[in-house]
DRENTI-632146 format. One line per field, with one value per residue: residue number from 1; x, y, z of N, C-alpha, C, O in turn. Coordinates in nm, 2 decimals, m for minus. Atoms other than C-alpha are relative to their C-alpha. Layout:
N
n c(NUM	...)
n_c1 c(X	...)
n_c2 c(Y	...)
n_c3 c(Z	...)
ca_c1 c(X	...)
ca_c2 c(Y	...)
ca_c3 c(Z	...)
c_c1 c(X	...)
c_c2 c(Y	...)
c_c3 c(Z	...)
o_c1 c(X	...)
o_c2 c(Y	...)
o_c3 c(Z	...)
//
This chain:
182
n c(1	2	3	4	5	6	7	8	9	10	11	12	13	14	15	16	17	18	19	20	21	22	23	24	25	26	27	28	29	30	31	32	33	34	35	36	37	38	39	40	41	42	43	44	45	46	47	48	49	50	51	52	53	54	55	56	57	58	59	60	61	62	63	64	65	66	67	68	69	70	71	72	73	74	75	76	77	78	79	80	81	82	83	84	85	86	87	88	89	90	91	92	93	94	95	96	97	98	99	100	101	102	103	104	105	106	107	108	109	110	111	112	113	114	115	116	117	118	119	120	121	122	123	124	125	126	127	128	129	130	131	132	133	134	135	136	137	138	139	140	141	142	143	144	145	146	147	148	149	150	151	152	153	154	155	156	157	158	159	160	161	162	163	164	165	166	167	168	169	170	171	172	173	174	175	176	177	178	179	180	181	182)
n_c1 c(0.11	m0.05	0.08	m0.04	0.00	m0.02	0.00	0.02	m0.07	0.07	m0.05	m0.10	m0.09	m0.12	m0.13	m0.01	m0.02	m0.14	m0.08	0.01	m0.03	m0.08	0.07	0.10	m0.07	m0.05	0.12	0.04	m0.10	0.04	0.11	m0.04	0.03	0.14	0.06	0.04	m0.02	m0.02	m0.03	0.08	0.09	m0.06	0.08	0.00	m0.12	m0.10	m0.10	0.02	0.07	0.13	0.03	m0.10	0.07	m0.08	0.08	m0.08	0.05	m0.02	0.07	0.14	0.05	m0.06	m0.13	0.02	0.03	m0.12	m0.08	0.05	0.01	m0.13	m0.09	m0.04	0.07	0.14	m0.02	m0.04	0.11	m0.01	0.12	0.13	0.08	m0.06	0.08	m0.06	0.10	m0.05	m0.02	m0.04	m0.10	0.05	m0.11	m0.10	m0.14	m0.03	m0.03	m0.13	0.01	0.06	m0.10	0.00	0.11	m0.04	m0.04	0.10	0.12	0.00	0.05	0.11	0.08	0.15	0.08	0.14	0.08	0.13	0.09	0.08	m0.07	m0.14	m0.03	m0.14	m0.08	m0.09	m0.11	0.04	m0.08	m0.12	m0.09	m0.14	m0.02	0.03	m0.11	0.07	0.14	0.08	0.12	0.00	0.09	0.02	m0.11	0.00	m0.03	0.12	0.09	m0.06	0.02	m0.05	m0.11	m0.11	m0.10	m0.11	m0.01	m0.07	0.10	m0.03	0.09	0.09	0.12	m0.03	m0.04	0.12	0.09	0.02	0.11	0.14	0.03	0.13	0.00	m0.07	0.06	m0.10	m0.13	m0.11	m0.12	m0.11	m0.14	m0.07	m0.13	m0.07	m0.06	m0.12	m0.12	m0.05)
n_c2 c(0.06	0.09	m0.01	0.09	m0.08	0.09	m0.06	0.10	m0.05	m0.03	0.09	m0.06	m0.08	0.06	m0.06	m0.12	0.05	0.04	m0.12	m0.08	0.08	m0.07	m0.11	0.06	0.05	m0.11	m0.06	0.09	m0.01	m0.10	0.05	0.13	0.04	0.00	0.11	0.13	0.10	m0.06	0.09	0.00	0.11	0.06	0.08	0.14	0.07	m0.06	m0.07	m0.14	m0.07	m0.05	m0.10	m0.02	0.00	m0.06	m0.02	m0.10	m0.07	m0.14	m0.08	m0.03	0.03	m0.09	0.06	0.12	m0.04	m0.05	0.11	0.07	m0.08	m0.06	0.11	m0.03	0.08	m0.06	m0.13	0.02	0.07	0.15	0.06	m0.04	m0.04	0.02	0.04	m0.05	0.03	0.02	0.14	0.03	0.11	0.09	0.08	m0.08	0.02	m0.04	0.12	0.05	0.09	0.12	0.10	0.02	0.09	0.10	m0.05	0.04	m0.09	m0.14	m0.11	m0.07	m0.11	0.03	m0.11	0.03	m0.12	0.03	m0.11	0.05	0.03	0.04	0.14	0.05	m0.09	0.08	0.06	0.14	0.11	0.03	m0.12	0.03	m0.02	m0.14	m0.10	m0.12	0.02	m0.10	m0.05	m0.13	m0.09	m0.13	m0.10	m0.03	0.12	0.05	0.09	0.11	0.00	0.13	0.06	0.02	0.08	0.06	0.14	0.11	0.11	0.07	m0.03	m0.12	0.03	0.02	m0.12	m0.08	0.09	m0.05	m0.10	0.05	m0.05	m0.06	m0.13	m0.09	m0.02	0.04	0.04	0.01	0.08	m0.03	0.05	m0.11	0.03	m0.10	m0.11	m0.07	0.00	0.14)
n_c3 c(0.07	0.11	0.13	0.11	0.13	0.11	0.13	0.11	0.12	0.13	0.11	0.09	m0.08	m0.06	0.03	m0.08	m0.14	m0.01	0.02	m0.12	m0.12	m0.11	m0.06	m0.09	m0.12	m0.08	m0.07	m0.11	m0.10	m0.09	m0.09	m0.04	m0.14	m0.02	0.08	m0.06	0.11	0.13	0.10	0.12	0.04	0.12	0.09	m0.05	0.03	m0.08	0.08	0.02	m0.11	0.03	m0.09	m0.10	m0.13	m0.11	m0.12	m0.07	m0.12	0.02	m0.10	0.03	0.14	0.09	0.02	0.08	0.14	0.05	0.02	0.12	0.13	0.03	0.04	0.14	0.10	0.02	0.07	0.13	0.08	0.00	m0.06	0.05	m0.12	m0.14	m0.11	m0.12	m0.11	m0.14	m0.02	m0.14	m0.01	m0.10	m0.04	m0.08	0.04	0.14	0.09	m0.03	m0.12	0.05	0.04	0.15	0.05	0.10	0.13	0.10	m0.01	0.06	m0.09	0.06	m0.06	0.00	m0.04	m0.01	m0.01	m0.06	m0.05	m0.11	m0.12	0.02	0.00	0.00	m0.08	m0.08	0.08	0.02	m0.06	0.09	m0.02	0.04	0.14	0.03	m0.01	m0.05	m0.01	m0.07	0.07	0.08	m0.07	0.05	m0.03	m0.14	m0.08	m0.07	0.08	0.06	0.14	0.05	m0.06	0.09	m0.05	0.08	m0.05	0.07	0.03	0.12	0.11	m0.03	m0.08	m0.14	m0.06	m0.05	m0.09	m0.14	m0.01	0.00	0.13	0.02	m0.06	0.09	0.13	0.10	m0.05	0.10	m0.04	0.09	m0.04	m0.06	m0.05	m0.08	0.08	m0.05	0.08	0.03)
ca_c1 c(17.68	17.73	17.63	17.63	17.72	17.69	17.79	17.66	17.88	17.75	17.77	18.08	18.28	18.55	18.83	18.75	18.73	19.07	19.22	19.09	19.21	19.47	19.25	18.98	19.22	19.38	19.03	18.95	19.28	19.14	18.86	19.07	19.01	18.64	18.58	18.40	18.40	18.49	18.52	18.39	18.09	18.17	18.02	17.94	18.27	18.46	18.64	18.48	18.37	18.00	18.00	18.18	18.06	18.18	18.04	18.17	18.13	18.08	17.95	17.62	17.41	17.57	17.92	17.79	17.65	17.98	18.16	17.94	17.92	18.28	18.43	18.64	18.47	18.13	18.26	18.40	18.08	18.19	17.88	17.52	17.36	17.43	17.25	17.32	17.15	17.21	17.32	17.38	17.68	17.51	17.83	18.04	18.34	18.51	18.58	18.94	18.83	18.67	18.87	18.95	18.70	18.70	18.88	18.60	18.33	18.25	18.17	17.85	17.68	17.31	17.07	16.72	16.47	16.16	15.88	15.66	15.77	16.14	16.28	16.61	16.73	16.90	17.23	17.15	17.27	17.51	17.71	18.04	17.98	17.89	18.15	17.91	17.55	17.29	16.97	16.93	16.76	16.61	16.83	16.71	16.78	16.42	16.26	16.37	16.42	16.58	16.89	17.24	17.51	17.84	17.88	18.07	17.86	17.89	17.61	17.40	17.09	17.26	17.40	17.05	16.91	16.97	16.70	16.33	16.25	15.88	15.96	16.14	16.00	16.32	16.65	16.97	17.27	17.60	17.94	18.17	18.54	18.75	18.87	19.16	19.50	19.64)
ca_c2 c(1.53	1.24	1.26	1.02	1.17	0.95	1.11	0.91	0.93	1.08	0.83	0.89	1.05	0.79	0.97	1.30	1.11	0.96	1.30	1.46	1.18	1.38	1.68	1.46	1.29	1.62	1.76	1.45	1.48	1.79	1.58	1.27	1.29	1.33	1.04	0.73	0.55	0.63	0.46	0.41	0.21	m0.01	m0.18	m0.55	m0.66	m0.43	m0.25	0.09	0.34	0.43	0.67	0.79	0.73	0.94	0.91	1.21	1.38	1.75	2.04	2.10	2.06	2.37	2.21	1.89	2.07	2.25	1.92	1.76	2.05	2.19	1.85	1.88	1.59	1.75	2.09	1.95	1.75	1.39	1.33	1.33	1.37	1.37	1.19	1.38	1.27	1.29	0.95	0.79	0.57	0.28	0.08	0.36	0.28	0.37	0.14	0.13	m0.05	m0.33	m0.66	m0.75	m1.04	m1.32	m1.26	m1.45	m1.21	m0.88	m0.55	m0.36	m0.03	m0.09	0.20	0.14	0.42	0.42	0.62	0.59	0.45	0.38	0.03	m0.15	0.10	m0.18	m0.32	m0.66	m0.99	m1.02	m0.72	m0.90	m0.86	m0.49	m0.22	0.07	0.08	0.34	0.52	0.79	1.09	1.42	1.74	1.80	1.44	1.37	1.18	0.84	0.82	0.48	0.28	0.28	0.02	m0.11	m0.49	m0.79	m1.06	m1.33	m1.19	m0.87	m1.04	m1.14	m0.79	m0.64	m0.94	m0.75	m0.50	m0.56	m0.54	m0.47	m0.15	0.01	0.17	0.10	m0.07	m0.02	m0.25	m0.13	m0.31	m0.10	m0.10	0.07	0.41	0.64	0.69	0.39)
ca_c3 c(7.44	7.20	6.84	6.55	6.22	5.91	5.58	5.28	4.97	4.64	4.35	4.14	4.43	4.51	4.33	4.50	4.84	4.77	4.67	5.00	5.23	5.41	5.45	5.60	5.84	5.94	6.02	6.23	6.41	6.57	6.73	6.82	7.19	7.14	6.90	7.02	6.69	6.33	6.00	5.65	5.54	5.24	4.94	5.01	4.86	5.10	4.82	4.80	5.06	5.06	5.35	5.66	6.02	6.32	6.67	6.87	7.20	7.15	7.37	7.19	6.87	6.72	6.76	6.61	6.30	6.26	6.29	6.02	5.77	5.80	5.72	5.40	5.21	5.28	5.17	4.85	4.75	4.83	5.03	4.91	5.26	5.63	5.91	6.23	6.56	6.93	7.05	7.39	7.45	7.62	7.64	7.79	7.58	7.25	6.95	7.06	7.38	7.17	7.14	6.78	6.76	6.51	6.18	6.00	6.11	5.94	6.10	6.04	6.11	6.19	6.19	6.31	6.26	6.48	6.62	6.93	7.26	7.29	7.22	7.27	7.54	7.74	7.61	7.45	7.59	7.29	7.42	7.35	6.98	7.01	6.93	6.99	7.09	7.18	7.10	6.83	6.99	6.90	6.92	7.28	7.38	7.49	7.20	7.09	6.71	6.68	6.76	6.61	6.66	6.54	6.56	6.46	6.29	6.03	5.82	5.78	5.91	6.23	6.27	6.31	6.51	6.83	6.74	6.81	6.44	6.47	6.66	6.36	6.05	5.86	5.93	5.74	5.76	5.61	5.60	5.81	5.92	6.18	6.05	6.10	5.96	5.78)
c_c1 c(0.06	m0.09	0.05	m0.02	0.04	m0.02	m0.01	0.07	m0.10	0.05	0.10	0.11	0.13	0.13	0.02	0.02	0.15	0.10	m0.01	0.03	0.07	m0.07	m0.11	0.06	0.05	m0.12	m0.04	0.10	m0.03	m0.11	0.04	m0.04	m0.15	m0.07	m0.02	0.01	0.01	0.03	m0.09	m0.10	0.05	m0.10	0.01	0.13	0.12	0.10	m0.02	m0.08	m0.13	m0.04	0.11	m0.08	0.10	m0.10	0.10	m0.06	0.04	m0.09	m0.15	m0.03	0.07	0.14	m0.01	m0.03	0.13	0.10	m0.04	0.02	0.13	0.10	0.04	m0.07	m0.14	0.01	0.03	m0.11	0.02	m0.13	m0.13	m0.09	0.07	m0.12	0.07	m0.10	0.08	0.00	0.05	0.09	m0.04	0.11	0.11	0.14	0.02	0.03	0.14	0.01	m0.05	0.11	m0.02	m0.11	0.05	0.03	m0.10	m0.12	0.02	m0.05	m0.11	m0.04	m0.15	m0.07	m0.15	m0.08	m0.14	m0.07	m0.08	0.09	0.14	0.02	0.15	0.09	0.11	0.10	m0.04	0.09	0.13	0.10	0.14	0.03	m0.02	0.13	m0.05	m0.15	m0.07	m0.12	0.03	m0.11	m0.02	0.11	0.00	0.02	m0.12	m0.08	0.09	m0.03	0.05	0.12	0.11	0.11	0.10	0.02	0.08	m0.10	0.04	m0.08	m0.08	m0.12	0.02	0.05	m0.12	m0.09	m0.01	m0.11	m0.14	m0.06	m0.14	m0.02	0.06	m0.08	0.09	0.13	0.10	0.12	0.11	0.13	0.08	0.14	0.05	0.07	0.12	0.11	0.05	0.15)
c_c2 c(m0.08	0.01	m0.10	0.08	m0.11	0.08	m0.11	0.05	0.02	m0.10	0.08	0.08	m0.07	0.06	0.13	m0.04	m0.03	0.13	0.08	m0.08	0.07	0.11	m0.05	m0.05	0.11	0.07	m0.09	0.00	0.10	m0.05	m0.14	m0.04	0.00	m0.11	m0.13	m0.11	0.08	m0.11	0.00	m0.12	m0.04	m0.07	m0.15	m0.08	0.06	0.09	0.15	0.06	0.05	0.12	0.01	0.02	0.06	0.01	0.08	0.07	0.15	0.08	0.02	m0.03	0.10	m0.05	m0.12	0.04	0.06	m0.12	m0.07	0.08	0.07	m0.10	0.02	m0.08	0.06	0.13	m0.02	m0.08	m0.15	m0.06	0.05	0.05	m0.04	m0.04	0.05	0.00	0.00	m0.15	m0.02	m0.12	m0.10	m0.10	0.07	m0.02	0.05	m0.13	m0.05	m0.09	m0.14	m0.10	m0.03	m0.10	m0.10	0.06	m0.04	0.08	0.13	0.10	0.08	0.12	m0.03	0.13	m0.04	0.13	m0.03	0.12	m0.06	m0.02	m0.06	m0.15	m0.02	0.10	m0.08	m0.06	m0.15	m0.10	m0.03	0.11	m0.03	0.02	0.15	0.09	0.13	m0.03	0.11	0.05	0.13	0.09	0.13	0.10	0.03	m0.12	m0.07	m0.10	m0.11	m0.01	m0.13	m0.05	m0.01	m0.09	m0.04	m0.14	m0.09	m0.11	m0.07	0.04	0.12	m0.03	m0.02	0.13	0.08	m0.09	0.05	0.10	m0.07	0.05	0.06	0.14	0.11	0.01	m0.04	m0.04	m0.01	m0.07	0.03	m0.07	0.12	m0.05	0.11	0.11	0.06	m0.01	m0.14	0.01)
c_c3 c(m0.11	m0.12	m0.10	m0.13	m0.11	m0.13	m0.10	m0.13	m0.12	m0.10	m0.08	0.08	0.05	m0.03	0.08	0.15	0.02	0.00	0.13	0.13	0.11	0.06	0.10	0.13	0.09	0.08	0.12	0.11	0.11	0.10	0.06	0.14	0.03	m0.08	0.08	m0.10	m0.13	m0.10	m0.12	m0.01	m0.14	m0.09	0.06	m0.02	0.09	m0.07	m0.01	0.11	m0.05	0.09	0.11	0.13	0.11	0.12	0.09	0.11	m0.02	0.10	m0.02	m0.14	m0.10	m0.04	m0.09	m0.15	m0.06	m0.04	m0.13	m0.13	m0.03	m0.05	m0.15	m0.11	m0.02	m0.08	m0.15	m0.09	0.00	0.05	m0.06	0.11	0.13	0.09	0.13	0.12	0.13	0.02	0.14	0.00	0.11	0.05	0.08	m0.04	m0.14	m0.08	0.03	0.13	m0.04	m0.03	m0.15	m0.05	m0.10	m0.14	m0.11	0.00	m0.06	0.10	m0.08	0.08	m0.02	0.05	0.00	0.03	0.05	0.04	0.12	0.12	m0.03	0.00	0.01	0.08	0.08	m0.10	m0.01	0.07	m0.08	0.00	m0.05	m0.15	m0.04	0.01	0.05	0.00	0.07	m0.08	m0.08	0.07	m0.07	0.05	0.15	0.09	0.07	m0.08	m0.07	m0.15	m0.06	0.08	m0.10	0.07	m0.10	0.06	m0.08	m0.02	m0.12	m0.12	0.03	0.08	0.15	0.06	0.05	0.08	0.14	0.02	0.00	m0.13	m0.02	0.06	m0.09	m0.13	m0.11	0.08	m0.11	0.06	m0.11	0.04	0.04	0.05	0.09	m0.09	0.07	m0.09	m0.02	0.02)
o_c1 c(0.15	m0.21	0.17	m0.12	0.15	m0.13	0.07	0.04	m0.20	0.17	0.09	0.19	0.20	0.22	0.13	0.10	0.21	0.19	0.09	0.01	0.03	m0.06	m0.13	0.02	0.04	m0.10	m0.06	0.07	0.00	m0.13	m0.04	m0.08	m0.19	m0.19	0.06	0.05	m0.04	0.08	m0.20	m0.07	0.11	m0.21	0.10	0.17	0.23	0.20	0.08	m0.18	m0.15	m0.15	0.20	m0.16	0.21	m0.21	0.21	m0.19	0.15	m0.18	m0.22	0.05	0.10	0.19	0.08	0.02	0.15	0.16	0.05	0.06	0.14	0.21	m0.05	m0.10	m0.19	m0.06	m0.01	m0.09	m0.05	m0.17	m0.14	m0.18	0.17	m0.22	0.18	m0.20	0.19	m0.08	0.12	0.04	0.01	0.09	0.18	0.23	m0.08	0.04	0.16	0.11	m0.05	0.20	m0.13	m0.17	0.17	m0.04	m0.11	m0.19	0.13	m0.11	m0.10	m0.03	m0.19	m0.04	m0.20	m0.05	m0.21	m0.03	m0.09	0.19	0.15	m0.06	0.22	0.20	0.21	0.07	m0.07	0.21	0.23	0.16	0.21	0.14	0.00	0.20	0.02	m0.19	m0.02	m0.13	0.12	m0.22	0.06	0.19	0.11	0.02	m0.10	m0.16	0.19	m0.15	0.03	0.15	0.09	0.13	0.08	0.02	0.10	m0.17	0.11	m0.04	m0.11	m0.16	m0.06	0.03	m0.10	m0.20	m0.10	m0.15	m0.15	m0.12	m0.15	m0.13	0.06	m0.13	0.05	0.16	0.07	0.15	0.09	0.17	0.07	0.15	0.01	0.13	0.15	0.10	0.05	0.22)
o_c2 c(m0.04	0.02	m0.14	0.14	m0.16	0.11	m0.20	0.17	m0.05	m0.13	0.20	0.15	m0.01	0.07	0.16	0.03	0.01	0.14	0.15	m0.03	0.06	0.13	0.01	m0.02	0.11	0.11	m0.04	m0.03	0.08	0.02	m0.21	m0.15	m0.05	m0.13	m0.17	m0.22	0.19	m0.22	0.05	m0.23	0.04	m0.11	m0.18	m0.16	0.01	0.13	0.22	0.00	0.09	0.18	m0.07	0.12	0.02	0.07	0.04	0.09	0.19	0.03	0.02	m0.07	0.05	m0.04	m0.14	m0.02	0.03	m0.12	m0.10	0.02	0.12	m0.07	0.04	m0.03	0.06	0.15	0.07	m0.09	m0.22	m0.17	0.17	0.13	m0.11	0.03	0.00	0.06	m0.05	m0.22	0.07	m0.23	m0.09	m0.16	0.01	0.00	0.09	m0.24	m0.17	m0.15	m0.23	m0.07	m0.01	m0.07	m0.10	0.15	0.02	0.08	0.19	0.06	0.09	0.12	m0.06	0.17	m0.07	0.19	m0.10	0.23	m0.18	0.03	m0.14	m0.22	0.07	0.13	m0.02	m0.10	m0.22	m0.07	m0.07	0.14	0.06	0.04	0.19	0.08	0.19	m0.11	0.16	0.03	0.20	0.04	0.17	0.07	0.05	m0.11	m0.16	m0.18	m0.08	0.00	m0.15	0.00	m0.04	m0.07	m0.04	m0.15	m0.06	m0.15	m0.01	0.01	0.15	0.05	0.02	0.15	0.15	m0.04	0.01	0.13	m0.18	0.16	0.15	0.20	0.22	m0.09	m0.08	0.02	m0.07	m0.06	0.01	m0.06	0.23	m0.17	0.22	0.07	0.02	m0.07	m0.22	m0.10)
o_c3 c(m0.18	m0.11	m0.10	m0.15	m0.11	m0.17	m0.10	m0.17	m0.14	m0.10	m0.11	0.02	0.12	0.06	0.13	0.22	0.12	0.08	0.17	0.24	0.22	0.18	0.20	0.24	0.21	0.19	0.23	0.22	0.22	0.20	0.12	0.16	0.13	m0.07	0.15	m0.06	m0.15	m0.07	m0.11	0.04	m0.21	m0.04	0.13	0.06	0.09	m0.01	m0.02	0.16	m0.17	0.07	0.11	0.15	0.11	0.10	0.12	0.11	m0.02	0.16	0.07	m0.22	m0.21	m0.15	m0.17	m0.24	m0.18	m0.14	m0.22	m0.23	m0.14	m0.09	m0.23	m0.22	m0.13	m0.17	m0.23	m0.21	m0.09	0.00	m0.10	0.09	0.13	0.10	0.16	0.11	0.14	m0.04	0.20	m0.05	0.22	0.16	0.15	0.04	m0.21	m0.03	0.01	0.15	0.04	m0.11	m0.20	m0.15	m0.13	m0.18	m0.21	m0.10	m0.05	0.20	m0.20	0.20	m0.14	0.16	m0.11	0.13	m0.02	0.03	0.13	0.13	m0.13	0.08	m0.03	0.03	0.11	m0.21	0.09	0.10	m0.03	m0.10	m0.09	m0.19	m0.16	0.11	0.13	m0.09	0.17	m0.20	m0.05	0.09	m0.16	0.14	0.21	0.21	0.14	m0.02	m0.13	m0.19	m0.18	0.19	m0.22	0.19	m0.22	0.18	m0.20	0.08	m0.21	m0.23	0.15	0.17	0.23	0.18	0.15	0.12	0.21	0.13	m0.05	m0.14	m0.10	0.04	m0.06	m0.19	m0.22	0.18	m0.22	0.17	m0.23	0.16	m0.01	0.07	0.08	m0.19	0.18	m0.20	0.07	m0.01)
//
């Protein structure tokens, strides 16, 4: 089962995040073969982390909760909250399978939160710009709760243009970059 885990940083936590860098990476090393995508969200200038995204294949919801809440940064108080949802990998690949793309374009995490009948279940025509794409689902995988994607785009508005905007109650766009050991 695939899960999207997005830890949002608590204001004032960059120093603690930096201090725990090795502990975070060592923890994630234990899940290396299960990761579909990973990386920090950033301030618009790209200088400061605002959160940490992990898309991971785990056996069940209990394992996903353990993954999210046993993480060292979470345990130490770096994060203010956690979004943890079932997710389906509509592209069938990992971020490491994505070609580098244009150096002029930025990368974004787009989270569309919806209700009612499912939208955007098919991979959009702009798939070449997508790093990851899929629906956000309820714990049992039966109810559509939105769509999450990682994409390359020149601007945040274009990053979320693949979504049918009127089907979502809220859409968040976060600058994002590939994560892992530097």
